[in-house]
C-alpha positions as CSV (number, residue, x, y, z in Angstrom):
1,X,-40.7,25.9,-35.6
2,X,-37.0,25.4,-35.5
3,X,-36.7,26.7,-39.0
4,X,-38.6,29.9,-38.2
5,X,-36.4,30.4,-35.1
6,X,-33.3,30.1,-37.3
7,X,-34.8,32.7,-39.8
8,X,-35.6,35.0,-36.9
9,X,-32.1,34.9,-35.5
10,X,-30.6,35.4,-38.9
11,X,-32.6,38.5,-39.5
12,X,-31.7,39.9,-36.0
13,X,-28.1,39.1,-35.7
14,X,-27.3,42.1,-33.4
15,X,-30.0,41.2,-31.0
16,X,-28.7,37.6,-30.9
17,X,-25.2,38.9,-30.2
18,X,-26.4,41.2,-27.5
19,X,-28.4,38.4,-25.9
20,X,-25.3,36.2,-26.0
21,X,-23.3,38.9,-24.3
22,X,-26.0,39.1,-21.6
23,X,-25.9,35.3,-21.1
24,X,-22.1,35.5,-20.9
25,X,-22.2,38.2,-18.3
26,X,-24.7,36.3,-16.2
27,X,-22.5,33.2,-16.5
28,X,-19.4,35.0,-15.5
29,X,-21.1,36.4,-12.5
30,X,-22.4,32.9,-11.6
31,X,-18.9,31.5,-11.9
32,X,-17.5,34.1,-9.5
33,X,-20.3,33.6,-6.9
34,X,-20.6,29.8,-7.1
35,X,-19.1,28.1,-4.0
36,X,-16.0,26.1,-4.8
37,X,-15.2,22.8,-3.2
38,X,-13.4,19.6,-4.1
39,X,-16.0,17.1,-2.8
40,X,-19.8,17.0,-2.9
41,X,-21.5,17.3,0.5
42,X,-23.2,13.9,1.1
43,X,-24.0,14.5,4.7
44,X,-27.6,14.9,6.0
45,X,-28.9,18.1,7.4
46,X,-28.3,17.6,11.1
47,X,-28.0,19.5,14.3
48,X,-25.7,18.3,17.1
49,X,-26.7,19.1,20.8
50,X,-23.7,18.9,23.1
51,X,-24.1,18.7,26.9
52,X,-21.5,18.4,29.6
53,X,-22.3,16.7,32.9
54,X,-18.9,16.5,34.6
55,X,-17.9,13.5,36.7
56,X,-21.0,11.5,35.9
57,X,-21.1,7.9,34.7
58,X,-22.5,7.2,31.2
59,X,-25.6,5.6,32.7
60,X,-26.3,8.6,34.8
61,X,-25.7,10.9,31.8
62,X,-28.1,8.7,29.7
63,X,-30.9,8.8,32.3
64,X,-30.7,12.4,33.3
65,X,-29.5,14.2,30.2
66,X,-29.6,12.2,26.9
67,X,-33.0,10.6,27.4
68,X,-34.8,13.8,28.3
69,X,-33.3,15.7,25.4
70,X,-33.9,12.9,22.9
71,X,-37.6,12.5,23.8
72,X,-38.1,16.3,23.7
73,X,-36.4,16.7,20.3
74,X,-38.5,13.9,18.7
75,X,-41.2,16.4,18.0
76,X,-39.0,18.9,16.0
77,X,-40.6,19.6,12.6
78,X,-39.1,17.7,9.6
79,X,-36.8,15.6,11.9
80,X,-36.6,12.1,10.6
81,X,-34.0,10.6,13.1
82,X,-32.9,11.5,16.6
83,X,-29.9,9.7,18.0
84,X,-28.5,10.0,21.5
85,X,-25.0,9.0,22.7
86,X,-23.8,9.0,26.3
87,X,-20.2,9.1,27.4
88,X,-18.4,9.8,30.7
89,X,-19.5,13.3,31.5
90,X,-20.7,14.0,28.0
91,X,-24.0,13.7,26.0
92,X,-24.4,14.0,22.3
93,X,-27.8,14.2,20.6
94,X,-27.9,14.2,16.7
95,X,-31.1,15.5,15.1
96,X,-31.2,14.4,11.4
97,X,-33.6,16.3,9.2
98,X,-35.3,15.5,6.0
99,X,-33.4,16.0,2.8
100,X,-33.6,19.6,1.6
101,X,-34.2,21.2,5.0
102,X,-32.3,24.5,5.5
103,X,-29.7,24.1,8.2
104,X,-30.3,27.4,9.9
105,X,-34.0,26.8,10.0
106,X,-33.3,23.5,11.6
107,X,-31.0,25.0,14.2
108,X,-33.6,27.6,15.2
109,X,-36.3,24.9,15.6
110,X,-34.0,22.8,17.8
111,X,-33.2,25.8,20.0
112,X,-37.0,26.4,20.5
113,X,-37.5,22.8,21.7
114,X,-34.3,23.0,23.9
115,X,-35.9,25.8,25.9
116,X,-38.6,23.4,27.1
117,X,-36.2,20.4,27.4
118,X,-33.8,22.4,29.6
119,X,-36.3,22.4,32.5
120,X,-36.1,18.6,32.8
121,X,-32.3,18.6,33.1
122,X,-30.3,18.7,36.4
123,X,-29.3,22.0,37.8
124,X,-26.3,23.6,36.2
125,X,-26.5,21.4,33.1
126,X,-26.9,23.5,29.9
127,X,-27.1,22.0,26.4
128,X,-25.4,23.8,23.5
129,X,-25.6,23.4,19.7
130,X,-22.6,22.2,17.8
131,X,-21.0,24.3,15.0
132,X,-23.0,25.1,11.9
133,X,-20.7,23.0,9.7
134,X,-21.4,20.0,7.5
135,X,-19.7,16.6,7.2
136,X,-17.1,18.0,4.7
137,X,-16.5,21.2,6.6
138,X,-12.9,20.2,7.5
139,X,-11.0,22.3,5.0
140,X,-7.7,23.3,6.7
141,X,-5.5,21.9,9.5
142,X,-2.3,23.2,10.9
143,X,0.2,22.5,13.7
144,X,1.9,24.9,16.2
145,X,5.6,24.3,16.4
146,X,8.1,25.7,18.9
147,X,11.4,24.0,19.7
148,X,11.8,25.8,23.1
149,X,8.2,25.4,24.1
150,X,6.4,22.7,26.0
151,X,3.2,21.1,24.8
152,X,1.3,23.0,27.5
153,X,2.7,26.4,26.4
154,X,1.9,25.6,22.7
155,X,-1.6,24.6,23.6
156,X,-2.1,27.8,25.5
157,X,-0.9,29.8,22.5
158,X,-3.3,27.9,20.2
159,X,-6.2,28.3,22.6
160,X,-5.8,32.0,23.6
161,X,-4.1,33.6,20.5
162,X,-4.3,31.7,17.3
163,X,-7.8,30.2,17.6
164,X,-9.6,33.4,18.5
165,X,-8.0,35.2,15.6
166,X,-8.9,32.5,13.0
167,X,-12.5,32.4,14.2
168,X,-12.9,35.9,12.9
169,X,-12.0,34.9,9.3
170,X,-15.0,35.0,7.0
171,X,-16.6,31.6,6.4
172,X,-15.1,29.9,9.5
173,X,-17.5,28.1,11.7
174,X,-15.1,26.8,14.4
175,X,-11.5,26.2,15.1
176,X,-11.0,23.0,17.1
177,X,-7.8,22.5,19.1
178,X,-6.1,19.1,19.2
179,X,-3.1,17.7,21.0
180,X,-0.9,19.1,23.7
181,X,-1.9,19.7,27.3
182,X,-4.7,22.0,28.3
183,X,-3.6,23.9,31.3
184,X,-5.8,23.9,34.4
185,X,-5.6,24.8,38.1
186,X,-5.7,21.6,40.1
187,X,-6.7,21.4,43.8
188,X,-5.6,18.0,45.3
189,X,-7.5,17.8,48.6
190,X,-6.2,15.8,51.6
191,X,-9.2,14.0,53.0
192,X,-7.7,13.5,56.4
193,X,-7.0,17.2,56.9
194,X,-10.6,18.0,55.8
195,X,-11.8,15.5,58.5
196,X,-9.5,17.0,61.1
197,X,-10.8,20.5,60.5
198,X,-14.4,19.3,60.1
199,X,-14.7,20.8,56.6
200,X,-17.0,18.9,54.1
201,X,-15.8,18.6,50.5
202,X,-18.7,20.7,49.1
203,X,-17.5,23.7,51.1
204,X,-14.2,23.6,49.2
205,X,-15.8,23.9,45.8
206,X,-18.3,26.5,47.1
207,X,-15.5,28.6,48.7
208,X,-13.5,28.6,45.5
209,X,-16.5,29.6,43.4
210,X,-17.4,32.4,45.9
211,X,-13.9,33.7,46.0
212,X,-13.5,34.0,42.2
213,X,-15.7,37.0,41.5
214,X,-15.8,40.7,41.6
215,X,-18.4,42.5,43.8
216,X,-20.1,45.7,42.8
217,X,-20.7,48.6,45.1
218,X,-22.1,52.1,45.1
219,X,-20.5,55.4,44.4
220,X,-19.2,58.0,46.8
221,X,-18.7,61.7,46.1
222,X,-15.5,63.4,47.4
223,X,-14.6,67.0,46.4
224,X,-17.2,67.1,43.6
225,X,-15.7,63.9,42.2
226,X,-17.6,60.6,42.0
227,X,-15.8,57.4,42.8
228,X,-17.1,53.9,42.0
229,X,-16.6,51.3,44.7
230,X,-16.1,47.6,43.8
231,X,-14.5,44.6,45.3
232,X,-11.9,42.9,43.2
233,X,-11.9,39.2,43.9
234,X,-10.8,37.3,40.7
235,X,-8.1,34.7,41.3
236,X,-4.9,35.3,39.4
237,X,-2.5,32.5,40.3
238,X,-2.0,29.6,42.6
239,X,-1.1,31.8,45.5
240,X,-4.5,33.6,45.4
241,X,-6.2,30.2,45.1
242,X,-4.3,28.9,48.2
243,X,-5.4,31.9,50.3
244,X,-9.1,31.1,49.9
245,X,-10.7,30.9,53.3
246,X,-12.6,27.7,54.0
247,X,-13.4,28.1,57.7
248,X,-12.8,30.9,60.2
249,X,-11.9,30.4,63.9
250,X,-12.0,26.6,64.1
251,X,-10.5,26.5,67.6
252,X,-11.4,30.0,69.0
253,X,-7.9,31.3,68.2
254,X,-9.1,33.5,65.3
255,X,-6.8,31.8,62.8
256,X,-8.7,31.0,59.5
257,X,-8.3,27.7,57.7
258,X,-7.1,28.4,54.2
259,X,-7.3,26.1,51.1
260,X,-3.5,25.6,51.1
261,X,-3.8,24.1,54.6
262,X,-5.9,21.2,53.4
263,X,-4.9,20.8,49.7
264,X,-2.0,20.9,47.3
265,X,-2.5,23.5,44.6
266,X,-0.7,23.2,41.3
267,X,-0.9,23.9,37.6
268,X,-1.3,20.7,35.6
269,X,-2.7,19.3,32.4
270,X,-6.4,18.4,31.9
271,X,-7.3,14.7,31.4
272,X,-6.7,13.7,27.8
273,X,-8.6,11.2,25.7
274,X,-6.1,11.2,22.8
275,X,-3.0,12.8,21.3
276,X,-1.9,14.5,18.0
277,X,1.2,13.3,16.3
278,X,3.0,14.5,13.2
279,X,5.0,12.3,10.8
280,X,6.3,10.0,13.5
281,X,8.4,12.9,15.1
282,X,6.3,13.1,18.3
283,X,3.4,14.9,19.8
284,X,2.3,18.3,18.5
285,X,-0.4,20.9,19.0
286,X,-2.7,21.6,16.1
287,X,-5.9,23.2,15.0
288,X,-8.7,22.1,12.7
289,X,-10.6,24.8,10.7
290,X,-14.3,24.1,9.9
291,X,-16.1,26.2,7.4
292,X,-19.7,27.2,7.7
293,X,-22.4,25.2,5.8
294,X,-22.7,26.6,2.3
295,X,-19.6,28.8,2.5
296,X,-17.1,28.8,-0.3
297,X,-14.3,26.5,0.8
298,X,-11.6,28.1,-1.4
299,X,-12.5,31.6,-0.2
300,X,-12.6,30.4,3.4
301,X,-9.1,28.8,3.1
302,X,-7.7,32.0,1.6
303,X,-9.2,34.0,4.5
304,X,-7.6,31.6,7.0
305,X,-4.2,31.9,5.2
306,X,-4.5,35.7,5.3
307,X,-5.2,35.7,9.0
308,X,-2.3,33.4,9.7
309,X,0.0,35.8,7.7
310,X,-1.3,38.7,9.8
311,X,-0.8,36.7,13.0
312,X,2.7,35.5,12.3
313,X,4.6,38.6,13.4
314,X,2.8,38.6,16.8
315,X,3.6,35.1,17.7
316,X,6.1,34.4,20.5
317,X,9.7,33.9,19.5
318,X,10.4,30.5,18.0
319,X,6.7,29.7,17.5
320,X,5.5,29.0,14.0
321,X,2.3,27.7,12.3
322,X,2.7,25.1,9.6
323,X,-0.2,23.7,7.4
324,X,-0.6,19.9,7.3
325,X,-3.9,19.7,5.3
326,X,-5.0,22.2,2.7
327,X,-8.0,21.3,0.6
328,X,-7.4,24.2,-1.8
329,X,-4.9,22.0,-3.7
330,X,-7.6,19.5,-4.4
331,X,-10.1,22.3,-5.4
332,X,-7.5,23.8,-7.8
333,X,-6.9,20.4,-9.3
334,X,-10.6,19.9,-10.0
335,X,-10.8,23.4,-11.6
336,X,-7.7,22.7,-13.7
337,X,-9.2,19.4,-14.9
338,X,-12.1,21.3,-16.4
339,X,-9.7,23.9,-17.9
340,X,-7.6,21.2,-19.5
341,X,-10.6,19.4,-20.8
342,X,-12.0,22.6,-22.3
343,X,-8.6,23.4,-23.9
344,X,-8.2,19.9,-25.3
345,X,-11.7,19.9,-26.6
346,X,-11.2,23.2,-28.3
347,X,-7.9,22.0,-29.9
348,X,-9.6,18.8,-31.2
349,X,-12.5,20.7,-32.6
350,X,-10.2,23.2,-34.3
351,X,-8.1,20.4,-35.7
352,X,-11.1,18.5,-37.1
353,X,-12.5,21.6,-38.8
354,X,-9.1,22.7,-40.2
355,X,-8.1,19.3,-41.4
356,X,-11.3,18.1,-43.0
357,X,-12.7,21.5,-44.1
358,X,-9.4,23.4,-44.7
359,X,-11.0,26.5,-43.3
360,X,-9.7,28.1,-40.1
361,X,-12.4,30.6,-39.4
362,X,-15.1,27.8,-39.4
363,X,-13.4,26.3,-36.4
364,X,-14.2,29.5,-34.4
365,X,-17.9,28.8,-34.7
366,X,-17.6,25.6,-32.8
367,X,-14.9,26.8,-30.4
368,X,-17.0,29.8,-29.3
369,X,-20.0,27.7,-28.4
370,X,-18.0,25.6,-25.8
371,X,-17.3,28.3,-23.2
372,X,-20.8,29.9,-23.7
373,X,-22.4,26.5,-23.1
374,X,-20.3,26.1,-19.9
375,X,-21.4,29.5,-18.7
376,X,-25.0,28.6,-19.3
377,X,-24.4,25.5,-17.1
378,X,-22.9,27.6,-14.3
379,X,-25.9,30.0,-14.5
380,X,-28.2,27.0,-13.8
381,X,-26.0,25.8,-11.0
382,X,-26.0,29.1,-9.3
383,X,-29.8,29.4,-9.7
384,X,-30.3,26.0,-8.0
385,X,-27.6,26.5,-5.4
386,X,-25.4,23.8,-6.7
387,X,-21.7,24.2,-5.7
388,X,-18.8,23.6,-7.9
389,X,-17.1,20.3,-7.1
390,X,-15.7,17.2,-8.7
391,X,-19.1,15.8,-9.5
392,X,-20.7,19.0,-10.9
393,X,-17.7,19.8,-13.0
394,X,-17.6,16.2,-14.2
395,X,-21.0,16.6,-15.6
396,X,-19.8,19.6,-17.7
397,X,-16.7,17.7,-18.8
398,X,-18.9,14.8,-20.0
399,X,-21.2,17.2,-21.9
400,X,-18.4,19.0,-23.8
401,X,-18.0,16.4,-26.5
402,X,-21.7,16.2,-27.3
403,X,-22.2,20.0,-27.1
404,X,-19.9,20.7,-30.0
405,X,-21.3,18.0,-32.3
406,X,-24.2,20.1,-33.5
407,X,-21.9,23.0,-34.5
408,X,-19.6,20.7,-36.4
409,X,-22.4,19.0,-38.3
410,X,-24.0,22.4,-39.1
411,X,-20.7,23.8,-40.3
412,X,-20.0,20.8,-42.5
413,X,-23.4,21.0,-44.1
414,X,-22.9,24.8,-44.7
415,X,-19.7,24.0,-46.6
416,X,-21.6,21.5,-48.8
417,X,-24.2,24.2,-49.6
418,X,-21.6,26.8,-50.4
419,X,-19.8,24.4,-52.7
420,X,-22.9,24.2,-54.9
421,X,-23.3,27.9,-55.3
422,X,-22.5,29.5,-58.6
423,X,-19.7,32.1,-58.7
424,X,-21.0,35.5,-57.4
425,X,-24.1,34.1,-55.8
426,X,-24.6,35.3,-52.2
427,X,-23.8,32.9,-49.4
428,X,-26.2,34.1,-46.7
429,X,-29.3,32.3,-48.0
430,X,-27.3,29.2,-48.6
431,X,-25.9,29.2,-45.0
432,X,-29.4,29.7,-43.5
433,X,-30.8,27.0,-45.7
434,X,-28.1,24.6,-44.5
435,X,-28.8,25.5,-40.9
436,X,-32.5,25.0,-41.3
437,X,-31.9,21.6,-43.1
438,X,-30.2,20.0,-40.1
439,X,-31.3,22.4,-37.3
440,X,-34.4,20.4,-36.2
441,X,-32.5,17.1,-36.2
442,X,-29.6,18.5,-34.2
443,X,-31.8,20.3,-31.7
444,X,-33.9,17.3,-30.8
445,X,-31.0,14.9,-30.9
446,X,-29.4,16.9,-28.1
447,X,-32.6,17.0,-26.2
448,X,-32.8,13.2,-26.4
449,X,-29.3,13.0,-24.8
450,X,-30.6,15.4,-22.1
451,X,-33.5,13.0,-21.4
452,X,-31.1,10.1,-20.8
453,X,-30.1,11.5,-17.4
454,X,-33.7,12.1,-16.2
455,X,-33.8,8.9,-14.1
456,X,-30.9,10.2,-12.0
457,X,-33.2,12.9,-10.6
458,X,-35.3,10.2,-9.0
459,X,-32.4,9.3,-6.6
460,X,-32.8,10.3,-3.0
461,X,-30.7,10.8,0.1
462,X,-26.9,10.3,-0.3
463,X,-27.2,8.8,-3.8
464,X,-29.1,11.8,-5.0
465,X,-26.7,14.2,-3.3
466,X,-23.8,12.5,-5.1
467,X,-25.2,12.1,-8.6
468,X,-27.7,14.9,-9.0
469,X,-25.1,17.7,-9.4
470,X,-23.6,15.7,-12.3
471,X,-27.0,15.2,-13.9
472,X,-28.0,18.8,-13.4
473,X,-24.8,20.3,-14.9
474,X,-24.8,17.9,-17.8
475,X,-28.4,18.7,-18.5
476,X,-27.8,22.4,-18.3
477,X,-24.8,22.2,-20.6
478,X,-26.6,20.0,-23.2
479,X,-29.7,22.2,-23.1
480,X,-27.5,25.3,-23.6
481,X,-25.7,23.5,-26.5
482,X,-29.1,22.7,-28.1
483,X,-30.3,26.3,-27.8
484,X,-27.0,27.7,-29.1
485,X,-27.1,25.3,-32.1
486,X,-30.3,26.9,-33.5
487,X,-29.7,30.5,-32.3
488,X,-26.1,31.5,-32.1
489,X,-24.4,29.0,-34.5
490,X,-26.3,30.2,-37.6
491,X,-25.4,33.8,-36.8
492,X,-21.7,32.9,-36.3
493,X,-21.7,31.1,-39.6
494,X,-22.8,34.3,-41.3
495,X,-19.7,36.0,-39.9
496,X,-17.0,33.3,-40.1
497,X,-17.9,31.1,-43.0
498,X,-16.3,33.4,-45.5
499,X,-13.5,33.4,-48.0
500,X,-12.5,30.5,-50.2
501,X,-14.2,27.2,-49.4
502,X,-12.3,24.2,-50.6
503,X,-14.6,21.5,-52.1
504,X,-14.6,18.2,-50.5
505,X,-13.3,16.5,-53.6
506,X,-10.2,18.7,-53.7
507,X,-9.2,17.9,-50.1
508,X,-6.5,15.2,-50.3
509,X,-7.4,13.9,-46.8
510,X,-11.1,13.5,-47.7
511,X,-10.3,11.9,-51.0
512,X,-8.0,9.3,-49.3
513,X,-10.6,8.5,-46.6
514,X,-13.3,8.1,-49.3
515,X,-11.1,5.9,-51.3
516,X,-10.5,3.7,-48.3
517,X,-14.2,3.7,-47.2
518,X,-16.0,2.9,-50.4
519,X,-14.7,-0.7,-50.8
520,X,-15.8,-1.4,-47.3
521,X,-19.4,-0.3,-48.2
522,X,-19.3,-2.1,-51.5
523,X,-18.1,-5.4,-50.1
524,X,-20.2,-5.4,-47.0
525,X,-22.4,-8.6,-46.8
526,X,-26.1,-7.8,-47.2
527,X,-28.6,-9.6,-45.0
528,X,-31.7,-11.5,-46.5
529,X,-34.0,-9.0,-44.8
530,X,-32.3,-6.1,-46.5
531,X,-32.5,-7.8,-49.9
532,X,-36.2,-8.2,-49.5
533,X,-36.5,-4.5,-48.7
534,X,-34.4,-3.6,-51.8
535,X,-36.6,-6.0,-53.9
536,X,-39.7,-4.3,-52.6
537,X,-38.4,-0.9,-53.5
């Protein structure tokens, strides 16, 4: 069967070359559209449900928020683990799904079940989903520096200018702020004054909430012009907050009791649970960029850098944004490793063919099969949704050495057949005969190497996510090399194995190696079993 395939390819060289160009085109398209990252994503498919219950103790949060959410989410389809964590004023519920579950399908299912679970929560408590990022979504981090700015000012610049602009970058799921002081309006109530005026504490919060809103009205028509009426009541500063009325006419004098009469109003930092520090120089304000699940990490980082470049002229004077973590360096290193491996492999193959065969054009047959085999591997990666990372590229790098063996053996056998030809005899039949002679053995030997990685596909969970990309890419590359060895290589030999072929006996390097090798074979001790075999023959 392999011999007939080689004959068919030799008779239709143009179709084989066109098919090769098609495969190369598909491979290049797959390379361009395959997500690039440095690390394989080993995290489970999970959805995080985040709920705030301000001011409540962990036990209260556990009983009234975490437990109702956890029990309701146990019934989500394909969910294998549901974990709940309660902190002071915060609740986290992690829903871990079975391996292979689509993240966005999982998020939609969790949202459906949250609609029913929300009815069992306290009034005013609303659960929310975490970002659609994975465990390796942390791709970029930066700090906001300003010599003449306080940490509170820098945090405000990060929260209200930089973060909103970076979120619009393609591929970004969330930009998390770290460090600094988050500015807030603080009302420090004097309980004795509240008692003196007979004002309960709940009325303070209710009055502030009621005073911080606009009120809509109707329209009036004057001189054939329609005017819209509205009441503007949003608080703008601490003075507006201090003028909030808590109680009117407490003693019959008609003088209202304002918020500033019973409390101290000031701008201050929110409570912090940690700090951000840079290189031992002190506290800083920073931001962490998380990419969406499945997005190209390198493209996302480039989009973030482009946004920062656009944002730089609009920052306040003296404020700058400096990167402190950039995964693109690691991604570029992984890609460069494959490039160097491919280049070194090509040079070694060329050197072997030139030194031992003394024929430069024969080396092109083996060298051309390497990038085509890699493109075949990338086509398979894109079809299965496998990203390009250290493990998947490592599988290709491992396969490079074995991929080219078939081409080298076939070229060497072709040279031996050409040596036996009489002067003037055509080479084409001899080259095809040489390819058919070793084609079956080379094809199935490469397939045997492919089968060696089949047990890896039985791995599950994190082990499977770690090693399966390597096994897939090595399998694709070896399978591509096996197919090329019986289709493209014979056709390339017809084009490149031309000109003067130096016989093996006239190559000084080969003669020297044979002279050194024959005594080793002649003097090798023969085992008794082999002597019995020779006697039987």
